[in-house]
C-alpha positions in Angstrom: 28.4 3.7 40.7 25.6 1.8 39.3 26.1 -1.5 37.9 24.8 -0.5 34.2 27.1 2.7 34.5 30.2 0.3 35.4 29.2 -1.7 32.3 29.5 1.1 30.2 33.0 2.7 31.6 34.4 -1.2 31.3 33.1 -1.5 27.4 34.6 2.1 26.5 38.1 1.2 27.7 38.3 -1.9 26.2 37.4 -1.0 23.2 38.9 2.3 23.2 42.3 -0.4 24.2 41.3 -2.4 20.8 41.2 0.5 18.2 37.3 0.7 18.0 36.6 4.7 17.6 33.0 5.0 17.2 31.3 6.8 20.1 27.3 6.9 21.0 26.8 9.9 23.5 23.5 9.0 25.9 20.9 11.6 27.3 21.2 10.4 30.3 25.2 11.2 30.6 26.5 7.4 29.6 28.8 6.7 26.7 29.5 3.7 25.0 32.4 3.2 22.8 32.7 0.9 19.9 31.8 0.1 16.3 28.4 1.1 14.9 27.2 -1.5 12.7 23.8 -0.4 11.6 20.6 1.9 12.6 17.1 0.5 11.5 13.9 0.7 12.6 14.9 3.4 15.4 17.1 0.5 16.6 21.0 1.5 16.7 23.6 -1.2 17.0 27.0 -0.9 18.7 29.9 -3.7 17.8 31.2 -4.5 21.3 34.4 -6.5 21.8 33.1 -7.2 25.5 29.3 -7.5 25.2 29.2 -8.5 21.3 26.3 -6.4 19.5 24.9 -4.1 21.7 21.1 -2.5 20.8 20.3 0.4 22.0 17.1 3.1 21.0 18.1 6.3 18.6 15.5 8.3 21.3 17.9 7.3 24.5 20.8 8.9 21.9 22.1 12.4 22.7 24.8 12.1 19.7 27.3 10.1 18.4 30.6 10.1 16.2 32.1 8.0 14.1 36.2 7.5 12.9 35.5 5.8 9.3 32.7 6.7 7.0 29.2 5.9 7.9 26.2 5.6 5.2 23.3 7.6 6.7 19.8 8.1 5.1 17.5 10.9 6.2 14.1 11.7 5.8 14.2 13.7 2.5 16.1 10.8 0.5 19.5 12.7 0.9 22.5 10.0 2.0 25.7 10.5 3.5 29.1 8.7 3.3 31.8 10.1 5.7 32.6 10.1 9.2 30.5 11.9 11.5 31.2 13.9 14.6 29.3 14.7 17.8 27.2 17.6 17.6 25.1 19.9 20.1 22.4 17.6 22.2 20.0 15.6 19.4 22.2 16.5 16.5 25.7 15.1 14.5 27.5 17.1 12.6 30.1 16.1 9.3 33.7 15.8 9.8 35.9 17.9 8.3 39.5 18.6 7.4 39.5 22.6 7.7 38.6 25.1 10.5 35.5 25.5 8.7 32.3 25.0 11.2 31.1 21.3 10.2 27.4 20.6 9.2 24.8 19.6 11.4 22.0 17.5 11.2 19.2 17.1 13.6 18.9 12.8 15.0 15.0 13.1 13.9 16.0 13.3 10.5 18.0 10.0 10.3 16.4 6.5 8.9 18.5 4.4 8.4 22.5 3.9 9.1 24.7 1.5 7.1 21.1 -0.5 5.9 21.4 -3.8 4.6 21.1 -4.1 0.6 17.4 -3.7 -0.3 16.0 -6.6 -2.0 14.9 -6.3 -5.5 11.6 -7.1 -5.5 9.8 -10.0 -7.4 7.0 -11.8 -8.2 5.5 -14.6 -6.5 2.5 -16.6 -6.5 0.7 -19.7 -6.7 -1.2 -22.1 -8.6 -3.5 -25.3 -7.7 -5.8 -27.4 -9.1 -8.3 -30.2 -8.2 -9.9 -33.2 -10.9 -12.9 -35.6 -9.6 -14.0 -38.3 -11.8 -16.8 -41.0 -11.0 -17.7 -43.7 -12.9 -20.8 -46.1 -12.5 -24.2 -45.5 -12.8 -22.9 -42.0 -13.3 -20.0 -40.8 -15.1 -19.0 -37.3 -14.1 -15.9 -35.2 -14.2 -15.1 -31.8 -12.8 -12.0 -29.7 -12.6 -11.0 -26.7 -10.9 -7.8 -24.4 -11.0 -7.0 -21.6 -8.9 -3.8 -18.8 -9.9 -3.0 -16.0 -7.8 0.3 -13.6 -8.3 1.4 -10.3 -5.9 5.0 -8.1 -6.4 5.1 -5.3 -3.3 7.4 -2.6 -3.2 8.2 0.1 -0.5 5.8 2.4 -2.5 3.2 0.2 -4.6 1.6 -3.3 -4.4 -0.1 -5.2 -7.5 -2.0 -8.4 -6.9 -3.9 -10.5 -8.9 -5.6 -13.9 -9.3 -8.0 -15.9 -11.3 -10.3 -19.1 -10.7 -12.4 -21.3 -12.7 -13.6 -24.9 -12.9 -16.1 -26.8 -15.0 -17.9 -30.1 -14.8 -20.2 -32.0 -16.5 -22.4 -35.6 -16.1 -23.5 -38.3 -17.9 -26.3 -40.6 -17.1 -25.7 -44.6 -17.7 -29.0 -45.3 -18.8 -30.4 -42.1 -20.8 -26.9 -41.2 -22.1 -28.0 -37.5 -21.4 -25.1 -35.2 -20.3 -25.3 -31.5 -18.7 -23.4 -29.3 -17.3 -22.4 -29.1 -13.2 -20.2 -26.2 -13.1 -19.1 -24.0 -15.9 -17.8 -20.6 -14.2 -14.6 -18.8 -13.8 -13.3 -14.9 -12.6 -10.5 -12.9 -12.5 -9.6 -10.0 -10.4 -6.5 -7.6 -10.2 -5.8 -4.6 -8.0 -2.8 -2.0 -7.5 -2.5 0.0 -4.7 -0.3 2.9 -4.0 1.1 3.8 -0.5 1.2 7.4 0.2 2.6 6.7 3.7 3.3 3.6 4.9 0.0 3.0 6.1 -2.4 4.7 4.0 -2.8 3.9 0.1 -5.3 4.7 -3.1 -6.3 1.7 -5.1 -7.7 1.0 -8.6 -9.0 -2.7 -9.0 -11.1 -4.0 -12.0 -13.2 -7.8 -11.5 -15.0 -10.0 -14.1 -16.9 -13.4 -13.8 -19.5 -15.2 -15.5 -21.6 -18.2 -14.1 -23.5 -20.7 -17.1 -25.1 -21.9 -13.8 -26.3 -19.0 -12.5 -27.1 -17.8 -16.1 -24.6 -15.0 -15.4 -23.5 -13.6 -18.6 -20.9 -11.5 -17.3 -20.0 -9.1 -14.3 -18.1 -6.3 -14.5 -16.7 -4.2 -11.5 -14.4 -1.5 -12.3 -13.6 0.8 -8.4 -11.1 3.2 -6.3 -10.7 4.1 -3.7 -8.4 4.5 -0.6 -6.9 1.8 2.4 -5.4 1.2 5.1 -2.5 -1.4 6.2 -3.5 -2.0 9.7 -0.8 -4.9 10.0 2.0 -5.9 7.7 4.0 -8.6 9.2 5.5 -12.0 8.0 2.9 -13.8 10.4 -0.2 -11.3 9.9 -1.9 -8.9 7.1 -4.8 -6.9 7.5 -5.9 -4.0 5.2 -9.3 -2.2 4.9 -10.5 -0.5 2.1 -13.5 1.9 0.7 -14.5 3.6 -2.5 -16.9 3.7 -5.2 -17.6 1.4 -8.1 -19.1 0.8 -11.7 -20.8 -2.8 -11.5 -22.5 -4.0 -14.6 -24.3 -7.3 -14.7 -25.6 -9.2 -17.8 -27.7 -12.4 -17.4 -28.3 -14.4 -20.0 -32.3 -14.8 -19.6 -33.4 -11.1 -19.3 -32.5 -9.0 -22.4 -31.4 -5.9 -20.5 -28.3 -5.5 -19.1 -28.1 -3.7 -15.3 -25.4 -0.5 -14.7 -25.1 0.7 -11.3 -22.6 3.1 -9.2 -22.1 1.0 -6.0 -20.1 1.6 -2.9 -17.1 -0.4 -2.4 -15.7 -1.7 1.4 -13.7 -4.6 2.4 -11.0 -6.4 3.7 -8.0 -8.4 3.1 -6.6 -10.7 5.9 -4.3 -13.4 6.4 -2.9 -15.2 9.7 -0.1 -17.9 9.5 -1.5 -20.4 12.4 1.1 -22.6 12.6 4.5 -22.9 11.5 3.4 -24.6 8.0 -0.8 -23.2 8.2 -2.3 -20.1 7.2 -5.6 -18.6 6.7 -6.5 -15.8 4.0 -9.5 -14.4 4.2 -11.1 -11.3 2.4 -14.4 -9.8 1.6 -15.9 -7.5 -0.6 -19.7 -5.6 -0.4 -20.9 -3.6 -2.9 -24.6 -1.9 -2.3 -26.3 0.1 -4.7 -26.1 3.9 -4.1 -29.5 4.3 -5.2 -31.2 1.6 -3.3 -28.6 -0.2 -0.7 -30.8 -3.1 -0.5 -29.6 -4.2 -4.0 -26.0 -5.6 -3.4 -23.3 -7.8 -4.2 -21.3 -9.4 -2.0 -17.8 -11.7 -2.6 -16.1 -13.8 0.0 -13.1 -16.3 -0.6 -11.8 -17.9 2.8 -8.8 -20.0 2.2 -6.7 -22.5 4.2 -3.3 -23.5 3.2 -0.9 -26.1 4.7 2.9 -26.0 2.9 3.4 -29.8 2.3 6.9 -29.1 1.4 8.9 -25.5 0.3 7.3 -25.5 -2.9 4.1 -27.5 -2.4 0.7 -26.9 -0.3 -2.6 -28.5 0.0 -5.5 -26.1 0.6 -9.0 -25.8 0.6 -10.4 -22.7 -0.7 -14.5 -21.4 -0.3 -16.1 -18.7 -2.3 -19.2 -17.1 -1.2 -21.0 -15.0 -3.5 -24.5 -12.9 -2.6 -26.6 -11.2 -5.3 -29.5 -9.5 -4.0 -30.9 -9.2 -7.3 -30.0 -12.7 -9.5 -31.4 -13.9 -12.5 -34.9 -15.2 -12.4 -35.1 -18.7 -11.3 -31.8 -18.7 -9.9 -30.8 -18.2 -5.9 -28.9 -15.1 -5.1 -26.8 -17.1 -2.8 -23.8 -19.5 -4.6 -21.0 -21.2 -2.5 -18.6 -23.2 -4.3 -15.6 -25.5 -2.5 -12.3 -26.2 -4.0 -10.1 -28.9 -2.5 -6.8 -29.5 -4.0 -2.7 -29.0 -4.7 -0.4 -26.5 -5.9 2.7 -24.8 -6.0 4.1 -21.8 -4.9 6.7 -19.6 -7.0 
């Protein structure tokens, strides 16, 4: 008799003697007695007086039984709460007090047993800012603020964010004052998950920049996306769709409105215990002429100083293939500051 089988038999005998009556029957013929604790993500946990909590793959289980009621969640949303009787291979049955044939269910339909209470979704976010001041031959002041919020449920995800910066410079000799930067932007997106990975989305962007002579840029879009990875350490999703892109510049009487393709990604990676890298990119080529496009990307390195406070460096990159006359199509913005999580 091999060692694993001997351990299973000893566990069964000891646990039975201690009053445990739940049993798991394996496809290889083994049997284990104990107390069913839970089933999540395809892993069935049994409490053993000899070995503690034992975790087995549901795929290796032929059937199981329980003396006390257990809470079983099925794929169709049905929730059962009663004792279970062992059924045919790959099935389980509900225990009945009458000789009537018990109702049976496929093991493949089980999504969870005694799952932990679901955590109520809540809004989370952060806000950060930076101030700079220069005195002497030149007097200059600038301020920048960034904020973001997010809410994730099993069915959907909502995200929104905004950035703004203002700066002025005054020459000591001439007394002349001029704006060095004056811009702000906001964006929001709603994702609805049809499956755990596939989602549809709708989003909106608005931005203005006095130095770039951009009176306003408005983007309304929608499409489909795929969530490749979503863990505490790594997050990666891609999306593609269509967008209406409207641009109006101060030094051009006419506005520009195009139907564009929208393609991009969102990525975050925890590099160390307290440091995370975040990056997103979205590309908007005009359907009529792909060489006419707008591209925007944000990269941020964030280090937690305390549980609620962090320091960050954010770089915002924009490229407009058709900028205002006399202005460059490339804009790089650097924001270095401190913030709080909430």
